C-alpha positions as CSV (number, residue, x, y, z in Angstrom):
1,M,11.2,20.9,-21.0
2,S,12.8,17.6,-20.0
3,P,14.9,15.8,-22.5
4,A,12.9,12.6,-22.0
5,V,9.5,14.4,-22.8
6,K,11.0,16.1,-25.8
7,Y,12.4,12.8,-27.2
8,T,9.1,10.8,-26.4
9,L,6.8,13.6,-28.0
10,A,9.1,13.7,-31.1
11,R,9.0,9.9,-31.5
12,I,5.2,10.1,-31.3
13,G,5.3,12.9,-33.9
14,L,7.4,11.0,-36.3
15,F,5.2,7.8,-36.0
16,L,2.0,10.0,-36.7
17,A,3.7,11.7,-39.6
18,V,4.7,8.4,-41.2
19,V,1.1,7.1,-40.6
20,L,-0.3,10.2,-42.3
21,V,2.0,9.8,-45.3
22,L,1.0,6.0,-45.6
23,L,-2.8,6.5,-45.3
24,P,-3.4,7.5,-48.9
25,L,-2.0,4.3,-50.0
26,R,-5.0,2.5,-48.8
27,L,-3.1,-0.4,-47.2
28,N,-4.4,-2.8,-44.5
29,I,-4.3,-0.6,-41.2
30,F,-2.1,-3.1,-39.4
31,V,0.4,-3.3,-42.3
32,T,0.3,0.7,-42.3
33,L,1.0,0.7,-38.6
34,M,3.8,-1.8,-38.7
35,I,5.5,0.0,-41.6
36,A,5.0,3.4,-39.6
37,V,6.7,1.8,-36.4
38,L,9.6,0.7,-38.4
39,A,10.1,3.7,-40.5
40,S,9.6,6.1,-37.6
41,A,12.2,4.0,-35.5
42,G,14.8,4.5,-38.4
43,F,14.0,8.2,-38.8
44,A,14.3,8.6,-35.0
45,L,17.7,6.8,-35.1
46,V,19.0,9.5,-37.4
47,L,16.9,12.6,-36.7
48,L,16.5,12.6,-33.0
49,R,20.1,11.6,-32.0
50,P,20.9,14.9,-30.1
51,W,17.7,14.6,-27.9
52,R,18.3,10.9,-27.3
53,D,21.9,11.8,-26.2
54,Q,20.5,14.5,-23.9
55,M,18.0,12.0,-22.5
56,A,20.7,9.4,-22.0
57,R,23.0,11.9,-20.2
58,Q,20.0,12.9,-18.0
59,L,19.3,9.4,-17.0
60,A,22.9,8.5,-16.4
61,D,23.3,11.6,-14.1
62,A,20.1,10.6,-12.2
63,A,21.5,7.1,-11.8
64,Q,24.8,8.3,-10.5
65,R,23.1,10.6,-8.0
66,R,21.0,7.7,-6.8
67,R,24.1,5.4,-6.5
68,A,25.9,8.3,-4.5
69,D,23.0,8.7,-2.2
70,K,22.7,4.9,-1.7
71,E,26.4,4.6,-0.8
72,R,26.2,7.7,1.5
73,L,23.2,6.1,3.3
74,R,24.9,2.7,3.7
75,A,28.0,4.3,5.1
76,A,25.9,6.3,7.5
77,L,24.0,3.2,8.5
78,A,27.1,1.2,9.0
79,G,28.6,3.9,11.2
80,D,31.4,4.7,8.8
81,D,30.5,8.5,8.9
82,E,31.1,10.7,11.8
83,P,27.9,12.1,13.1
84,S,27.5,15.8,12.3
85,T,26.3,16.7,15.7
86,P,27.4,15.4,19.2
87,E,25.4,12.6,20.5
88,S,23.3,13.2,23.6
89,P,23.4,10.9,26.5
90,T,19.9,9.5,25.8
91,D,21.3,8.0,22.5
92,D,23.5,5.7,24.3
93,A,20.7,4.4,26.5
94,S,18.6,3.7,23.4
95,R,21.2,1.6,21.8
96,S,21.6,-0.7,24.9
97,R,18.0,-1.6,24.8
98,P,17.2,-5.1,23.5
99,P,15.4,-5.5,20.1
100,A,11.6,-5.1,20.3
101,D,10.8,-8.5,18.9
102,G,10.0,-9.8,22.4
103,P,10.6,-9.3,26.1
104,P,14.2,-10.1,27.5
105,A,14.4,-13.5,28.9
106,D,14.8,-12.4,32.5
107,E,11.5,-10.4,32.5
108,P,8.2,-12.1,33.4
109,G,6.2,-13.2,30.3
110,A,9.2,-14.4,28.5
111,E,8.9,-17.9,27.1
112,E,10.9,-20.7,28.3
113,P,12.9,-22.6,25.7
114,R,11.3,-26.0,24.8
115,A,13.3,-29.1,25.1
116,S,14.2,-30.6,21.7
117,D,11.7,-33.1,20.6
118,P,12.6,-34.8,17.3
119,D,9.1,-35.9,16.6
120,H,7.7,-32.4,17.3
121,D,10.3,-30.9,15.2
122,D,9.7,-33.2,12.1
123,A,5.9,-32.4,12.4
124,E,6.5,-28.8,12.3
125,R,8.9,-29.0,9.3
126,N,7.0,-31.7,7.2
127,G,3.3,-31.1,8.3
128,P,1.2,-33.9,9.9
129,P,2.1,-37.6,9.2
130,R,0.5,-39.3,6.3
């Protein structure tokens, strides 16, 4: 069983045990629950330390793995890593293509750049005149 699951179930069990001990006192239910929360937190601090430490180690290991995977991916995307297989000639052709956000300027259908119009630019930025 995962250390996080064990620790969580133990915390819930401690809470329920304290609630059951306090029920015969016939206190207001909210007071009973607040006392149970505080008491079970104190008991968990002392009694569940080994499971809490196991859970912390598990979370730290997972975070370290994610950090290493992230750095490996960034290095691969930046081109710092050598590819594991030789590139095929088609890969070079795909790299020389322009981005897919529009047709190149020399193809038909490409939009001509507009002349700068200060009044038009202000209307776009600020909205219609008031």
